[in-house]
Each structure stands twice: as structure tokens, then as C-alpha cells.
C-alpha positions as CSV (number, residue, x, y, z in Angstrom):
1,M,0.3,2.3,-24.2
2,S,-0.3,-0.8,-24.5
3,A,-1.9,-3.2,-22.6
4,L,0.1,-5.7,-20.2
5,L,-3.2,-8.5,-20.7
6,S,-5.8,-8.0,-23.5
7,I,-9.2,-10.2,-23.2
8,E,-11.6,-10.0,-26.5
9,G,-14.4,-11.9,-26.6
10,V,-13.4,-14.5,-24.7
11,S,-16.5,-16.6,-23.8
12,T,-16.6,-20.7,-22.0
13,R,-19.7,-23.1,-21.4
14,F,-19.7,-25.9,-19.2
15,G,-22.7,-27.9,-20.6
16,A,-25.9,-25.8,-20.8
17,Y,-24.0,-23.0,-18.5
18,Q,-22.8,-20.2,-19.6
19,A,-20.0,-19.1,-17.2
20,L,-18.2,-16.2,-19.3
21,D,-20.1,-14.6,-22.2
22,R,-17.9,-12.4,-24.4
23,I,-15.7,-10.8,-22.0
24,D,-13.9,-7.8,-22.9
25,L,-10.7,-6.5,-20.3
26,A,-7.5,-4.6,-21.0
27,I,-5.7,-4.4,-17.7
28,N,-1.5,-2.4,-17.8
29,Q,1.7,-3.0,-16.4
30,G,1.3,-2.0,-12.3
31,E,-2.8,-2.5,-12.4
32,F,-4.3,-3.3,-9.6
33,V,-7.7,-5.1,-10.5
34,A,-10.6,-6.4,-8.4
35,L,-12.7,-9.1,-9.8
36,L,-16.0,-8.6,-7.8
37,G,-18.7,-10.5,-8.1
38,P,-21.2,-12.9,-6.2
39,S,-20.5,-16.4,-6.0
40,G,-21.5,-17.7,-9.8
41,C,-21.0,-14.7,-11.7
42,G,-17.5,-15.9,-13.6
43,K,-15.1,-14.0,-11.7
44,T,-12.5,-17.4,-10.8
45,T,-13.9,-19.0,-14.4
46,L,-12.6,-16.2,-15.8
47,L,-9.2,-15.6,-13.1
48,R,-8.3,-19.5,-13.8
49,S,-9.0,-19.2,-17.8
50,I,-5.9,-15.9,-17.4
51,A,-4.2,-18.7,-15.5
52,G,-4.4,-21.4,-18.1
53,F,-6.4,-23.8,-15.5
54,L,-9.0,-23.4,-18.5
55,T,-8.9,-22.8,-21.8
56,P,-12.1,-20.8,-23.2
57,D,-14.6,-22.0,-26.0
58,A,-14.3,-18.3,-28.0
59,G,-11.8,-15.4,-28.1
60,R,-8.8,-14.9,-26.7
61,I,-5.9,-14.3,-24.0
62,L,-2.8,-12.1,-24.9
63,I,-0.3,-11.3,-22.6
64,E,1.7,-8.3,-24.4
65,G,0.3,-8.8,-27.4
66,R,1.3,-12.9,-27.4
67,D,-1.5,-15.5,-27.7
68,V,-1.2,-17.3,-24.6
69,S,-5.2,-18.4,-25.1
70,R,-3.5,-22.2,-25.0
71,L,-0.6,-22.5,-23.7
72,P,-0.6,-24.0,-19.8
73,P,0.2,-22.4,-17.4
74,H,3.6,-23.2,-16.9
75,H,4.4,-21.3,-20.4
76,R,2.3,-18.1,-19.8
77,P,4.4,-14.9,-17.6
78,L,2.3,-15.0,-14.7
79,N,2.0,-17.0,-11.4
80,T,-1.6,-17.6,-8.6
81,V,-2.1,-17.5,-4.7
82,F,-4.4,-19.5,-4.1
83,Q,-7.7,-19.9,-1.1
84,N,-5.5,-22.5,0.5
85,Y,-2.0,-21.5,0.2
86,A,-1.1,-25.0,-1.2
87,L,2.4,-24.9,0.5
88,F,4.2,-28.4,0.5
89,P,4.2,-29.5,4.2
90,H,7.2,-31.3,4.3
91,M,9.1,-28.1,2.4
92,S,10.8,-25.5,5.1
93,V,9.3,-21.9,4.5
94,L,12.9,-21.4,1.9
95,D,12.7,-23.9,0.3
96,N,8.9,-23.5,-0.1
97,V,9.8,-20.4,-2.0
98,A,12.6,-21.6,-3.5
99,Y,11.0,-24.5,-5.2
100,G,10.2,-21.5,-8.3
101,P,14.0,-21.0,-8.8
102,R,14.8,-24.2,-8.9
103,R,12.7,-25.8,-11.3
104,Q,13.5,-23.1,-14.0
105,G,17.2,-24.0,-13.5
106,A,18.4,-21.7,-11.1
107,S,21.6,-23.8,-8.8
108,R,20.4,-24.1,-5.1
109,A,22.5,-21.2,-3.6
110,V,21.1,-18.5,-6.1
111,A,17.8,-19.9,-5.3
112,A,18.2,-19.8,-2.3
113,E,19.3,-15.9,-2.6
114,R,15.8,-15.5,-4.6
115,A,13.9,-16.8,-1.8
116,R,15.6,-15.5,1.2
117,A,15.1,-11.4,-0.3
118,A,11.1,-12.3,-1.2
119,L,10.6,-13.7,1.9
120,D,12.8,-9.9,3.3
121,M,10.0,-8.6,0.7
122,V,6.9,-9.9,2.8
123,G,8.5,-9.0,6.5
124,L,9.4,-12.9,6.9
125,A,13.0,-12.6,6.7
126,E,13.9,-14.7,9.8
127,F,11.2,-18.0,8.9
128,G,13.3,-19.7,6.2
129,P,14.0,-22.5,8.5
130,R,10.6,-22.6,9.6
131,Y,7.2,-25.5,8.5
132,P,4.0,-23.9,7.1
133,R,2.5,-26.4,10.1
134,E,4.5,-24.0,12.4
135,M,2.9,-20.6,11.1
136,S,-0.5,-19.1,11.7
137,G,-2.6,-17.7,8.5
138,G,-1.4,-14.9,7.9
139,Q,2.0,-15.9,8.1
140,Q,1.5,-18.6,5.0
141,Q,-0.3,-16.2,3.3
142,R,2.7,-14.2,3.4
143,V,4.6,-17.6,2.4
144,A,2.2,-18.3,-0.5
145,L,3.3,-14.5,-1.5
146,A,6.6,-15.1,-1.4
147,R,6.7,-17.8,-3.3
148,A,4.6,-16.0,-6.1
149,I,7.1,-13.2,-6.6
150,V,10.0,-14.7,-6.8
151,N,10.3,-15.0,-9.7
152,R,8.8,-11.8,-10.4
153,P,6.1,-12.6,-13.0
154,K,5.0,-9.7,-15.1
155,L,1.0,-11.1,-13.7
156,L,0.3,-12.2,-10.4
157,L,-4.0,-13.7,-10.1
158,L,-4.8,-13.5,-6.9
159,D,-7.6,-16.0,-5.9
160,E,-9.9,-14.7,-2.7
161,P,-6.5,-15.3,-0.6
162,L,-7.7,-13.3,2.5
163,S,-11.4,-15.1,2.9
164,A,-10.3,-17.7,5.1
165,L,-8.7,-15.2,7.4
166,D,-10.4,-13.6,10.3
167,L,-11.7,-9.7,10.1
168,K,-8.6,-7.9,12.1
169,L,-6.3,-10.6,9.8
170,R,-7.8,-9.5,6.5
171,K,-8.2,-6.1,6.7
172,R,-4.0,-5.9,7.9
173,M,-3.1,-8.3,4.8
174,Q,-5.3,-5.7,2.4
175,L,-3.1,-3.0,3.1
176,E,0.3,-5.1,3.1
177,L,-1.1,-6.5,-0.1
178,K,-1.8,-3.3,-1.2
179,H,1.9,-1.8,-0.4
180,L,3.5,-5.0,-1.9
181,Q,2.0,-4.5,-5.0
182,A,3.1,-1.0,-5.0
183,R,6.6,-1.5,-4.5
184,L,6.8,-4.8,-6.4
185,G,5.0,-2.7,-9.7
186,I,3.5,-5.9,-11.0
187,A,-0.2,-5.8,-12.1
188,F,-2.1,-8.1,-9.2
189,V,-5.9,-9.6,-11.0
190,F,-8.1,-10.3,-7.5
191,V,-10.7,-11.9,-7.3
192,T,-13.2,-11.2,-4.2
193,H,-16.7,-11.0,-3.3
194,D,-16.6,-8.6,-0.7
195,Q,-16.9,-5.2,-1.9
196,E,-15.1,-3.2,1.1
197,E,-12.2,-5.0,0.0
198,A,-12.2,-4.9,-3.2
199,M,-13.0,-1.3,-3.0
200,T,-9.4,-0.9,-0.4
201,M,-6.9,-2.5,-2.6
202,A,-8.2,-1.9,-6.3
203,D,-7.7,0.7,-8.6
204,R,-10.3,-0.7,-10.8
205,I,-12.8,-2.6,-10.3
206,V,-15.0,-5.4,-12.7
207,V,-17.9,-5.7,-11.6
208,M,-19.7,-9.4,-13.3
209,R,-23.0,-10.4,-13.1
210,A,-24.2,-13.7,-15.1
211,G,-20.8,-14.1,-16.7
212,A,-20.4,-10.6,-17.9
213,I,-19.1,-7.5,-17.1
214,E,-21.7,-5.5,-15.4
215,Q,-19.3,-2.4,-14.8
216,A,-15.9,-1.5,-14.8
217,G,-14.4,1.3,-12.9
218,A,-12.3,3.2,-10.4
219,G,-13.9,2.3,-6.7
220,A,-15.1,5.6,-6.3
221,D,-16.9,5.9,-9.6
222,I,-18.9,3.1,-9.2
223,Y,-20.2,3.4,-5.6
224,R,-21.5,7.0,-6.8
225,R,-22.6,6.4,-10.9
226,P,-23.7,2.9,-11.0
227,A,-24.8,1.9,-14.4
228,S,-27.1,-1.0,-13.0
229,R,-29.9,-1.6,-9.7
230,F,-27.7,-4.8,-9.6
231,V,-24.1,-2.5,-9.3
232,A,-26.0,-0.2,-6.8
233,E,-27.0,-2.9,-4.7
234,F,-24.2,-4.4,-4.6
235,I,-21.2,-2.3,-4.2
236,G,-23.2,-1.0,-0.8
237,D,-26.0,0.0,0.5
238,A,-28.5,1.8,-1.6
239,N,-31.9,3.5,-1.5
240,L,-33.7,3.6,-4.8
241,I,-36.8,5.4,-5.1
242,P,-38.5,4.7,-8.7
243,Y,-38.1,8.6,-10.7
244,A,-40.2,10.3,-13.6
245,V,-39.2,13.2,-15.9
246,E,-41.8,15.8,-15.8
247,A,-42.5,17.5,-19.0
248,G,-40.0,20.7,-17.7
249,G,-37.2,18.6,-17.2
250,A,-38.0,18.3,-13.0
251,L,-37.8,14.7,-11.3
252,R,-40.8,13.2,-9.8
253,L,-40.3,11.0,-6.7
254,Q,-42.4,8.4,-6.7
255,A,-41.7,8.6,-2.8
256,Q,-44.8,11.2,-1.3
257,G,-44.6,12.1,-4.9
258,L,-42.0,14.7,-4.3
259,R,-40.9,17.2,-6.9
260,V,-36.8,17.9,-7.4
261,T,-36.1,20.8,-9.1
262,R,-33.2,19.8,-11.5
263,A,-31.8,18.9,-14.6
264,A,-32.5,15.9,-15.4
265,G,-30.0,16.0,-18.5
266,D,-29.7,13.3,-20.5
267,A,-31.6,10.5,-17.4
268,P,-33.7,8.1,-19.1
269,A,-37.7,9.2,-18.8
270,S,-38.1,6.7,-16.2
271,G,-36.4,5.0,-14.0
272,L,-34.4,4.9,-9.7
273,A,-33.3,7.4,-8.2
274,L,-30.1,5.9,-6.4
275,L,-29.7,7.8,-3.0
276,R,-26.6,6.0,-0.7
277,P,-27.1,6.3,3.0
278,E,-24.4,9.1,3.8
279,D,-27.3,11.5,1.9
280,L,-29.6,11.1,3.9
281,R,-30.0,13.1,6.9
282,L,-32.5,13.4,10.2
283,A,-34.1,17.1,9.3
284,Q,-33.0,18.5,13.3
285,D,-29.0,17.5,12.3
286,G,-28.5,21.2,10.3
287,P,-30.0,23.5,8.1
288,G,-32.5,23.0,5.2
289,A,-32.4,20.8,2.3
290,D,-33.0,21.3,-0.4
291,C,-35.8,18.0,-0.4
292,A,-37.3,16.5,2.7
293,L,-39.2,13.1,3.5
294,S,-41.4,12.3,6.0
295,G,-41.5,9.1,7.7
296,T,-41.6,6.9,10.8
297,V,-38.3,4.8,12.3
298,R,-38.8,1.3,12.1
299,D,-35.5,0.6,13.6
300,V,-32.2,2.1,15.0
301,I,-29.2,-0.1,14.7
302,N,-25.9,1.3,16.6
303,V,-22.8,-0.2,14.7
304,G,-20.2,2.1,16.5
305,S,-18.6,4.8,15.1
306,H,-22.1,5.4,13.5
307,C,-25.7,4.4,13.3
308,M,-28.3,3.2,10.3
309,I,-31.6,4.9,10.7
310,H,-34.4,3.1,9.4
311,V,-37.3,5.5,8.1
312,D,-40.3,3.7,6.2
313,V,-41.7,6.3,4.0
314,D,-44.6,5.7,1.8
315,G,-44.4,1.8,2.4
316,Q,-40.8,1.8,1.1
317,T,-37.2,2.0,4.1
318,L,-35.2,4.2,3.6
319,V,-31.6,4.0,5.1
320,A,-29.7,7.1,6.5
321,R,-26.7,6.8,7.7
322,H,-25.9,9.2,11.2
323,G,-22.6,10.1,12.4
324,G,-21.8,8.7,16.4
325,A,-24.8,7.3,18.6
326,A,-28.6,8.0,17.3
327,P,-30.1,11.4,18.9
328,A,-31.6,11.0,22.2
329,G,-34.8,10.0,22.3
330,L,-34.8,8.7,19.5
331,R,-36.7,4.8,18.6
332,A,-39.0,2.7,16.4
333,G,-42.0,4.1,15.6
334,D,-41.1,7.8,16.0
335,A,-42.0,10.3,13.3
336,A,-38.6,12.0,11.0
337,T,-37.4,13.9,8.0
338,L,-35.1,12.7,5.9
339,A,-33.7,15.6,4.3
340,F,-30.6,15.3,0.9
341,A,-29.7,17.4,-1.4
342,A,-31.0,17.1,-4.6
343,T,-27.5,16.6,-6.5
344,D,-27.0,13.9,-4.4
345,L,-29.0,12.0,-6.7
346,H,-27.7,9.7,-9.0
347,L,-30.8,8.5,-11.8
348,I,-30.6,4.3,-12.9
349,G,-32.8,3.9,-15.7
350,G,-34.9,1.2,-16.5
351,Q,-36.1,-0.6,-12.7
352,S,-33.6,-3.5,-12.5
């Protein structure tokens, strides 16, 4: 199956600043892809290049095999939803959504019919006569979505559209967007700096750093098997312990010189061993594990459904996630032993 969207060797510079550096990416019909990374990593520049608001200095952007690199936005079979909604304040909700079909030559009656269908799809069937100023932030976001899908584009681009919403509404809209995308079958490309948001919504996550793609794949794969220290630390909490492979193939962790008897496979001779907080548990919490590290509790942070226990091990702080409230009596200064299974270690070559 050929890709709906193909990005081939795209590079963009702003003066001396390399905003995009030889980006290669393919996105299929019906796929939900998140562009994830810190501020300044190039994700919005890439989205704007796909949309047609920026022309790359090198490379090509193809939609269904057609080179659209130098086509203006209105000649591309896509739409964009912006962070600020970009609604016309002097138009009713219905007219805002009908604006696209009218621009494409539809009669007023046909445009209104299509707008009502789009509003119904986003749960705003009764809101056509209202004006944007009379609606909440979440409702305005739905209007912007209805306007973006009314012409049934092949590709929908979303530039951090939920960032202005409060936490509770943002989480609800994440699920609504995911369900809407599944119903429509349209490919979504979603820009976010929020790791949890990307994990919740996307079929595939593209992690960007300094204008380049650091890693792309399913969220669970990136979380459990990050390709670099940057990805490990950006996608969730990471305990990273230097390691070296011994002559016999076993691992030697720098922390307390712990020897781990598991096959290193094709892992680099040295690097960082990743343990997620949920991989670590207090030794008192259950049966023995393959490995254990002893240290001193520095902090016990209760976050409701679980607590995070920070333990100093040879000058390095390791964080363990403990289900429910902290064990009775556990406090800073107490001795603690963290246990884990050797198979939970993920090895990353190098130190960066």
C-alpha cells in the first residue's frame, strides 16, 4: 500500500538555524500520527510545511504520489486546526462551518446541509445559530473541528489544538478526537509537546529533536524500547544506570557494581540501562526478584492512585512507582531495597 503522505528528505533553514534536517516520513490513510518533542524541535515547522504555509529548502512533500511541495495551502487536499481555533467572530457557528463548502462553490443550501452534518458529527447539532463568543473553549474547539472536516479532507493537521483547555476538558477532548478520527477514517497528524497526550491518542509517535526524527513507532514500543537517552527521558520517567558488558556476556551495573546474569545480546559494550519506575518495587512488596539495589529514601510523593518513592543509591536517585499509598511508616531517611527483574532492563548504547 502506497503512503497517503510522503515526506522525502525535507530540510528547512531560517538563517543559520536548521529547523528541519533531512526529514523522511510516510503516513498512511486512516493513521493517527503524533509529532512529539520539546519546544523548538521542528514539529510545528514540519506541520506548517505539510500544510503549505512554509516551502522547504530541500526535499519533497507528496500526497497520494503528487508533489505538493510548492502548492499553496488551499490547493492541497488537507485542512488545519489551529491552537487558537481561528473562528470568524461575526459569523454564526453554522456559517463558520459552511464557509469552506461555500468557498468551493457549493450553494448556500448545500453548504448549510453539509455544515449541519459536520456539527452533528462533533456533537453540536443544536448550536448552529450561536456565535463563537457564546460558547466555551471546548465547544469552540469542536466548531473548529467541524469546519476542518466538513469538506472531508484526505489529511487533517492539528497544531496543539488542546493546549489552551483545562486539564479535565483536555483529557475528554483527547478521547473525543480519537473517536472522531476512527469514525472518519481520515489521517490525522497531531503536534504536541505532551507525552501522555501523544500516548493516549496516536497510533504512531514521531519523536523529534533539533529538527530531526529521533525515533518513530508505536507509543508502547517507544516507551519500553527507546532508541536514545533523549527519548527515554522525554517519554515518561526514566531511571538510567550506566552499565558495561563483561567478558562472559553478563551485565555489570555501575550502581553498587551489581552483576546481572542475563544475555546482553547485541547490546553495545557499554551504555545506559533503563528501568521505568513501575519496574522497580520495594523488596518488602512481594516475592524476591532477580536483582536488588539498596539505598536511602529521599522522598515519598503521594499522587493519589499511587506514590513515587525516590531512593538514593550510591549518589544516584532512582524512582519507584508504588501502587496505592506509601507503605506505613516509610519516610525520608529510611533504608530501602529496590528489586527488579533482569528482563525489565532495556539497554541504550552510549551516554547521550
